[in-house]
N, C-alpha and C positions, 0 to 999 in steps of 0.2 A: 374643526379645531385640531391643531397638531397634537399628536401623542408624544409623550416623553418617557425616557428611561433614565433613572438616576443610578449612576455607578457607585457602588459601595466598596470601600477598602476592606479587604479580607483581614487586614492587620488591626485596624482601629474600629471597624464597623461604622465609620463615619462616611457621609456622602462625599464623593470626589468631584463629580461633575454630572450635569444633566445633558442628555443627548436627545435630539429630535428623531423620532422614527421616520424613516423614508416613506412618504405617502405612496399609495399604490400606483397612482398615475406617474410618479417620478421613477418608479422601477422600470417602466417601459422606456422612459427617456434615457435612463442610464444604459439600457440594453442597446438603444439606437446609437448612442455615442460609442459604446464598446465595439459595435460592428464597424463603425467608421474607422476606429483606431486599429482594428485588426488588419484592414487592408494595407495600412501603412507599415505596421509591425511585421506582418508576414513577409513583406517584400524584402526585408533585410536578411542577410545570410545568418547562419547560426553563430558564426564567429562575431559578427557585428552585434547581435543581441547579447551575447556573453560579455562583450567589451563594455556595453552599457551597464549591465547588471553587476559585474564584478566590482564596480566602484562601491557597492554596498559594504564590502569588507572593511575598507578604510573608514567609512562613515560609522559603522557599528563599533569598531574598535575605539574610535575617537569619542564616542558617546556612551561607552559601555556602562558606566556607573549609573547614568540617568536611565538607561534602558532597563537595567537590573531593578531599579527602584520602581519603575512603572509596573513591571511584571510581578514583583514581590507584592505590591499593593493589590493587584488584581487577583492573584492566585493564593497568597499566603505562604509561598515557598520561602525557604531560607536562601541567602545570597549565593552560596556555592552551588546549590541545586539549580538556581536560575542560570548561572554561568555554564554549568556542565550539561544540564538537561534541556535548556531552551536555546541558548546562543551557540554553543559549540557545534551541535549537529547541523545548524543552518550554515555556518561558515565552512565546515568540512564538506557538506554536500555541494555548496556553491563552487568550492575549489575543485572538487572532482569533476563537475560539469564543465568548468573552465577548460580542463585538460581533455575531456572525453566526449563532450556533446557533439562536436562536429563529426567525429567518426561514427558515433552511435546513430546519428540521424542522416548519415550520408546515403546517397543512392547506392543500391546494391545490385551489381550485375548478376544475372542468373544464367547458368549454362542452358543451352537450347539444343534439343535433339536434332541433329542435322538431317535426319531422314524425312521427318514430317514437316520440319521447319527449315528448309534449306535457305541459306543466306539470310538468316533472321537473327536478331539479338533481342534479349529480354532484360528487364530491370524492375526493381521494386523501389518505389519512391514513397517517402513518408511526408504527409502533409498535416498541418495543424487542423484541429476540428473547427476552430473559429473563436467563439466566446466561451471561456471556461468559467463555470460558477463554482466557487470554493466555499463550502459551509463548514466551519471549524468549531471545535469544542472548547470548554473552559479550562480543562486541566493543564494543557500545554498550549496556550493561545498564541504565543509567539512562534514556536517551532512548527506547530501543526497547522498554522495558517501560512507562514512565510515560505516554508519548504515547498508545499504544492503550488503556491503562487509562482515561485521562481521556476519550478519544473514546467509549469504551463507556459510561462513566458519564453523560456529558452526554446521550447518546442514550437513557438511561433503564434501562440494564442494570445488574445487579450483576456483580461481577468476582471470578474466582478466577485468580490468576496463578502461574506456575511459572518461576522464574529458571533459567538455566544453573547447574549445580552449581559452576561456576567463579566465580559472581557472587553467592553467597549473602549476603555483607555488604551488598551493594546492595539486595537484597530486604528485609533487616532495616531498612535505612534508609528504604525506601519505606513499610513498615508503620508506622514511627515517624512519618513525615510525615503519613500519613493519620490517625493517631491524634490528631493535633492539630486536626483539622477536626471540625465538628459534624455528622457523618454518621450515618445509621442504623446500628445494630449489624450487623456482618458484610456490609456492602455491598461491602467490599474484603477479600479473604482471600488467604492464600498457602499453597501446598503446597510442600514441600521434597523434593527427590530428583533422581534421574537420569532416564534415558529411561523406565524402568519406571513411575515416578510419573506421567510425562506420559501414558503409555498408560492408567493407572488413572483419571486425570482425564477423559480422553475416554470411557472406559467408564462413568463416572458420568453421562454424557449431559448435558453442557452444551447450551445452545441455539445457540451459535455458537462456533467456534474461530478464533483469530487466532494464526498462527505465523510467526515470523521465524527463519530458519536455513538449513541446508543442503538441497540438493535431495533427498538420500537420506532425511533425516528428514521432509521435507515429504511425500514419497510415502507414507511409513509412516503419518503422521498422517492424510493424506487417505484412505488405505485403511481405517484404524480408524474414522474419522468416517463413512465411507460405510456401515458396517454398521448404523447406527441409523435413518436417515441424519441427519447434522448438517452444516449449511453451514460452509464453511471459507474463510478468507482466507489466502493463502500469499504471503509476501514472502521469496523464496529468493535464490539466489546471482546473481552477475553476472560478466560478462567485458567490462566497459565499454570502449568505443572512444573515442579522441580523434583527430579528423581535422584535420590541419594543412595548409592550403594555403600556397603560396609567398608570397601577398600578405598573410599574417597579420602582426600586430605581434609580432615574434619575441621581444622582451624579455618582453612579457606572456605569450606562449605558453610560453616556457621556464619561467617562474615558475609558471604554471598546471600544467604537466606535473609539476613537482616536487611541488607540493601534491597534485595529483590522484592521483599514484601512491604517494606516500610518507607522507601524513598517516596517523596512527595506525599507522605502520609497514606500510602497505598493508592493514591489517585492516579494510577498509571494503567493504561490499557494492557500493558504487558507485565504488570505486577505479578509476583509469585503469589497466587491465590490458592494453590494446592501444593502441599509438600508431602511426597511419598518417601518414606525412609525404610531401608531394609531392616528386618527384625533383629539381625545380629548387632546392630548399633543403635537401635531405636531409643532405648531408655537413656543411654549416654548422650545421644543427640538432643533429646528433649531437655535434659538437665542443662547442658551447655547453652542451648538456644534460649531457654527462659531466663537464665542468668544474664546472658548477653543483652537480651531485650530490655531487662530492667535497667541496664546501664546506659541506654540511649537517652540523649538529652532532648527534651521537647521545648521548643520556644525559639525566639529570634535573638537570643543572646549571642555573645561572641563565638560560642562553641555549640550552637543549636544544631541538632541533627534533623529533627522533624519539625516542619512548619505546622500550619493549621489547615483545617478543612476549608476549601474554597467556598463551599456552600453548606450550611447546616441541614439543608434538605437531605443530603446524603447520609446524615447520621441516623435517620429513621431506618434506612435500609441496613446499615451496619448493625444497629441495635437488634433488628428483627432476626438477622442471621445469627448473631451471637446468642440471643435468647433461645432460638430454635435448637442450636447445637447443645446448649446446656440442658435443655428439657429432654433431649434424646440421648443423654449420657456422656457428652464430651466433658473434658476437664479443661480449666482455664488457668492461665498464669496470674490472673487477677480480674477484677471487675472492669467494666468500661468506665474510664475516667475522662470525662469531658470538662475541660476548664475553658470557658468561653468557646472559642473555635478549636482549641488544642485538644486532640484526642491521643491519649497515651497508647502505645502499641500493646497488643495482646497476642499471646500464643495459645492456641487450642490444640489438644491432642485427644487420642482415642475417639476420633471422629469417624463417621461412616458416610457412605455415598447417599444415604437416605436424608442427610441433613442439607438444608438450604446452603450452608456455608461451602459445600462441596459441589454445588450445581449452578447456582446463580451468581452473577458478578456482584461482589461485595463492594469494591472500590473504596476500601478503607484499610487502616493499619491493623488488620486481624489476620493472623497466619494459622490455618488449620494444618495439622500434621497427622498422617495416616500411615500405619505399618503395612509392609508387604513382605512376602516370603520368597517370591520367584520372579524371574524376568517376565514370563508369560502373564502372571497376575498383574504386575504393575503396568504393562503395556495395555492390558484390557481396562484397567482402572483409569488410566490417563485418557484413553480414547472414549471412555464412557462419559461423554460431555457433549453438550450442544455447541460448544465453542472450540476453536482450533486456531489460535493466533500464534503463540510462541511457547517454547518449552526449553528446559535445560536438563542435562544428564550429567551426573557427577560420579566419576570413577577414575582410578589411575590406570585401568585397563581401557586404553583409548579405543581399541578395536571393538570391544564389547559396548562401550558407551555410544559410539557412532552407529553401530548396528541397531541398538535400541532406539536411538534418536530417529533413524530413518523409517522406523515402523510407527512413529507417532503421527496422528492426523492433525498436523499443524502446518502453518505457512512458513515458519522459521523455527530453527532450534540452535542451541549452543551446547557444547560440551565443556564443562569446567569453567563456565562464565555465565553471567546472567544479565539480561536486559541490553547489555552493551552491543550485542550482535546486531540489534536493529538500527544502531547508529553507524554501521559500516556503510559508507556512501556508495560502494559498488554492489551491495546486495539488495535485491528487490525486497520490499516489505509488504505484507498483507496476509490475510487469513483465509481459512476455509470454514465450512459450515456456517454457524451464526456469527462468525467473526468477519464475515464479508467476503468480497471478491475483488479482483483487480489488484494491481501492484503500483507502488511508487518507490522511489529511491533506485539507484543503479540504472543500468541501461534500460531494463524493462520498464522502470517507472517513467523514464523520459519518453519512451515510445508509447506509453499508455495514453499520453495526451496528443497522439497523432493517429491517423488512420493510414492504411497502406493503399497505394495505387500501383497496380501491376500494369506494365507497359511492354509492348512488343513491336519491333520495327522490322519490316521485311525489305530487302533490297533485291528480291527475285526479279529476273528479266523475263520470266515466262508470262505469257498472256493468260494462262489459266493454271489452276492447281489440280492435282489428282482427285481431291475431294470435292471439287466444284461440279456444277451441272455441265452437260447432261449426264444422267445415269443410264446404264444399260446392263444387259446380262453380261456383256464382255467386261464392263467396269467391275461388276460384282466378282467375276472370276479373277480379275487382276488384283482386287483387294484381298481376296482369299489367299492368293499367291503371296502378296505382300505380308499378310499376317503370318503365314507359315515361314517365310524367309526371316522375319523379325523374331518370332516367338516360338517357332516349332522346335521339334526335337531333332537331334543329329547335328553333324558338323555344318558350319555355315555355308561352305561352298557346295556341299551336297544338297542343302536346302535350295540354293539357287538353281542347281542343275535340275532337280526334280520339278521345280515350278516352271522352269523354261519348257520342260516336256509337257507340263499341263497346259501351258499357253499354246504350244504347238498343236496339241490335240484339239484345242478349241478353235483352231484356224478355220475349220470347215463351216463354222457358224458365223464367221465374221467377214465383212467386206474390206476390213482394214489390212494394211500391210503389217502383220504381227511382228515381223522381224524389226521393222523400223519402230513400231510402237513399244516393243520390249526394250529397244535401245534407249528410247526417250524415258521410259519408265525407270531404267537403271540409273540414268543420269540424274533424274529428279530425286531418287530415293537413296542412292548409294554413291 
């Protein structure tokens, strides 16, 4: 009997549509189709692939309002947030690859040492893995599915993607968008289901897996992929820090803290989840921040700032972190106010690193603030985390801010800006520690969906090479001479002279004409 998943609107909590789960046997069939599509798609040049995919720009712009509505219902975001957080990053990344992909993936000539490799050339070629499995999360289902799909496709892979079970209408939307492009059959396919379907997809042995989601699920995927083995790229959780020095522009910093912590109701992997404020401005910062947080509008009215929680399961985590902080002495701007799925933002202060709110990923609109007194102290505090995804440093002393940022154990950082840096299409994005490994976006992200092939071509006319058989004592002496000429001490021509003398002295042990042999030796190596 077929299993079903019913999609629920985060806005109305009403059923939207029922989807059939992909049967296990069909996952293997999807993989077979993807492999056939790969052979067709890989044969195209990078420019030809981009020419097919760039048509998405016009299609998305023509249907933007309908796309926004689908994403809003799936996630609970407000309209502007969908536009800027889901759609804009996809369009700007696609435009970047339109201009740069061919050069990024081009064959690279490599200089060749003429001595050991006479008349030889070398090159590095990038080839797509084959079938890429994309497993995406519920918090940004459009951007965090479509961007890696496009990256994998431009690199020459075919794609099978699996959405979160909370985001299936967005998956249907993506399939519809791709159906309007002139792509080879089955170059993009979807499987539908929960965690079990994701496991089946990996068991079908794709050639690379790209996963965005929780640390726990990332570990499970990595373990499953290791059985084959399959390379994985993991973009996992974060506990991102914001460091505020006393000399920062406070108005800009307060506004940034609000956006960084509360955009998408805190359901962002790079949300500001820890705010460290220098003691000299700590009290004033808390006062301004709590007042500004009270003025944020929650809801989907014409001027709503915060939408709703995509899933109420997350509220249990948020509540546990909030209660733990209060029990251990933190102060709060107010109680947790949950109205339906709408959670009002809260600021906590006088927190410590012993609290869950400073260690585990909260993924909700709660911002803890901690006081620091020195540069060394705040760097230690920020690095005292199992996560390392993104961070921001705030100061009008740019040199100091950049110096601090470079000492943080993170995959990305920004000075005097927040979150936006991960949307830069030319910068790679990814984390360290429990925030995952591997990168996407930028040139490095495009190359992540390929593997390197090293090639060398010789046009030598010699019937043999100095390192080939047969070996002999004379060959050993000649190689020692070669080593000394190449790497020994003293002037180059002096090294040649002394090694010629060495070879002459060895003449009594050899039946060869050493003068002729040395002449050939110099021709081959010098």
